[in-house]
C-alpha positions, 0 to 999 in steps of 0.5 A: 175786496168789495165784491165780496159778501157772506150768506147773509150779505148776498141775501140783504142785497134783495132787500137793499134793491128792493127798499130803493126808491128807483133802483140801480142798473139792472133792476131800474128796468122793470122786466128785470125787476120783477124776474129778481123778485120772482127769483127772491120769492124761489129762492126763499121757497127752496131755504125753506123745503129744500132738504140734503141727502143723507148721503151728501150730508154724511159726505160734507161732513166728513171733509176735514181740511178747511176749504172755502167756497166762492160762490160768483152769482148774482141777484137776478140771477134764475140759475141761482135763485135754484142752487145757491140756497143748495148751496148755502145749505150745505155748507153749512154742514162743516164748520170747515166750509167757509162761504164767501159770495162773489159778485159776478158783476163787481171788480175785480172779476173772478168769474173772468177766471171761470168762464162757460163756453167764453160765458161769464154765465153763473152761478159758478162755484169754485171750492179751494182748500186753505192754500186758495188752490182750487179743488173744484170748480162746478156751474154754472148749473146741473149738466141735465139743465145744462143740456136743455139749455144748451138745446133751447139756446139752439133752436134759439127760443125767446128768453120766456120759452127758455125761463119756463122750461128751465123752471119747469125742469128745477121744480121737477128735479127738485134739488137732486141733480145738484146733490148728486154731482157735489157728492161726484165730486166732493 
């Protein structure tokens, strides 16, 4: 399937977009491209600084059956810039876990089976067993952050305000909420 890659393929997509003289849509929009570059920077920062806590590390290492973690996302996604690095780092803790990145906007559209309030919100993580049976679904953001996002939407906050408030939430949280939710989930 041409809409699935591994983590390295996901990271390579960022470099591919930046290497293009005229980026393909939606990256041909300068505002979109700037936000994409900001997401890339944030993601790199999390990959360098984030740590998975000991309790969650032990819980993930205790998974004794093969699992495939399908991360549905796109490089332009601001929430993915903050959450995907943690999901990647968690998946690396156990050889029973295979992480596959699924492009939301490329057929076939796996996201259609995992909508959030009718929308294609990402990132979305689908954890399946070796028989491809869904074990868990997480996303598009930690529950507390989702409450903030919903509040901002209800207030009709513009994109800039949403972006700043969500960024502030992620910076303050430092990945603690996603780790707590994953510990409860697995």
